[in-house]
N, C-alpha and C positions, 0 to 999 in steps of 0.2 A: 324583875318586871316592875314597871311603873304603871299606874292607873290613875286617871283623873278626867276632868272635864274642862274644856276651854272657857266655859262660862263661870267657873269657880272664882270666888272673890280673891283667892290666894294665887291664881294662875301666874300673874307677873312675878310674884315672889318665888314660886316654884321654879320658874325658868332660870332664875339667878343661881340656883343650886346645881344646875345640870351642865355637862360639857357643852361648849358653844354650838357645835353642830346639832346636837339634840334640841337645844333651846331654839335654834333657828328653824328646825323642822316643825316644832310645835307652834311657834309663832306664825309660821306660814299658814298652818291650818286655821288659826284664829283670824288672820288678816285677809284671807282670800275666800271668796264665795265660790265653792267648788261644786255646788249642786248643778250648775249649768255647764261645767267643763266637759269637753268631749271625753268619752271613755278611752282608755288605752294606757300605754306605757310611755313615759317621757323622761328625758334627761333634763335635770334642772340643776342650777347652781345656787346655793343659799350661803351667804356670807363667805364666798370663795371656796366652798366645798361642793364637789360634784356628787349629786344624789340621784336617786331614781324615784319618780313619782308614778304611782299606778292609780288609775281611776277605774274602779270596778263596779259594774252593775250586776249584782248576783242575787240569788235567793238563799236564805238560810236553809239548813238541812237538819235532819235528825242526827244526833251525836254519833250513832253507830254507822252512819254513811260517810263520815269524815275521818281522815287520818291525821294523827299528830305530826307536826312539822317543826323543823329547827333550821337555823341559818348560822353560818360561821363568819362570813366576811361582812355582813350587814346587820345592823340593828333594825328591827322592824318597828316602825311607828304606824300603828293602825288606828283609824279614825272612822267612826260612824257619822257620815255626812248627812244622810237622810234615810228615811224608811225605818224599818225595824219593828219591834226590838230585836236584839241579837244577844246571844250569850257567847262567851269565849271560855274555853277551858285552858288550864296551864298546869305545869308541874316542872320540877327541876330535872334536868338531864343528868342522870347519875351514871350513865354509861352502860346500863343494863338493858336498854331498849333493843328490840329486834328491828332491823332495817327492812323496810318495804321497798324503798327506791332511793338511791343515793345520787343526787345531782349536785353535791356540794362543789365539785370541781368544774361545774358548768357555769355559764353566765347566770343561771337561775339561782345559784347558791342556796339550794334547798335539799333537805333530806326528810323523807317521809318515814315515820315509824309505823309498825303494826300497832293496832289497838291492843292494849293489855288490860284486862278487867281487874288485875290486882293493883294497878297504879291508882294512887289516891290523888285525883285531880281537884284543883280549886276551880271555881266557876265565878266569873264576873259578868254582871249584866251591863250591856251597853245600850245607851239611848243616844239620840242625836246630840252631838257635841262631846261625846265620851271618846277618850283615847286610851290605848294600851301600848306600852313600849316593851318589846321583847328583846332581851339580850341573847347572846349565843348560847347561854346555859338554860334558857327558858323554852321548854317544849310548849307549843301552843296549838290550839285547835280553834280557829276562828269560824264565824258564820254558823253558829249552832242555833237551831230553831228554839224559841222560847215556848215552853209548855207544849212541845210537839207540833206547833203551828208554824209553817213556813211563811216567811215574810220577805218581800223585796227590800234590798238595801243598796245604798251607794256607799261603798267602802273605799276609803282613801288609804293608800299605803305609801309611806315615804321610807325608802331604804337608805339608811345613814351608814357610811363606811365606819366599821369598828375602829380601824387604825386612825381615823381623823379625830375620834373622841379620846384617844390616848396621848395626844400631844400636849 
């Protein structure tokens, strides 16, 4: 998992360390004003790589109302565009999770796990401009309410094909 903010003074240097498709996705988030973009799911091409852009207007929820998720074909680049705050939980996928719903072989490329009170999750705070990049081994739970208080957020997700980052 990677975590950062597009306004960080080291952002340009950080991009140089990443595979080109991931760097292109993060640069897109910095270079484009997405607060006024229409919500929905869109096919986009960044630096010759086909990706999926999701513009989501949602509300954060209590942690126990959300399920952990994982993806295999895509790397999730999640970005808090406006609203918030938001927390996100994460932990390593060690193969011991109980599957709630497996849609990995569908166009959604997602598997939801049951919540497990014995899992030790990390928690990251997201404020406007903050991004989190989740790889196929990163179980994640986005859109968690901070201090139990629900907030409206505009979440941008760019789905970057894993195979394009391995070239």
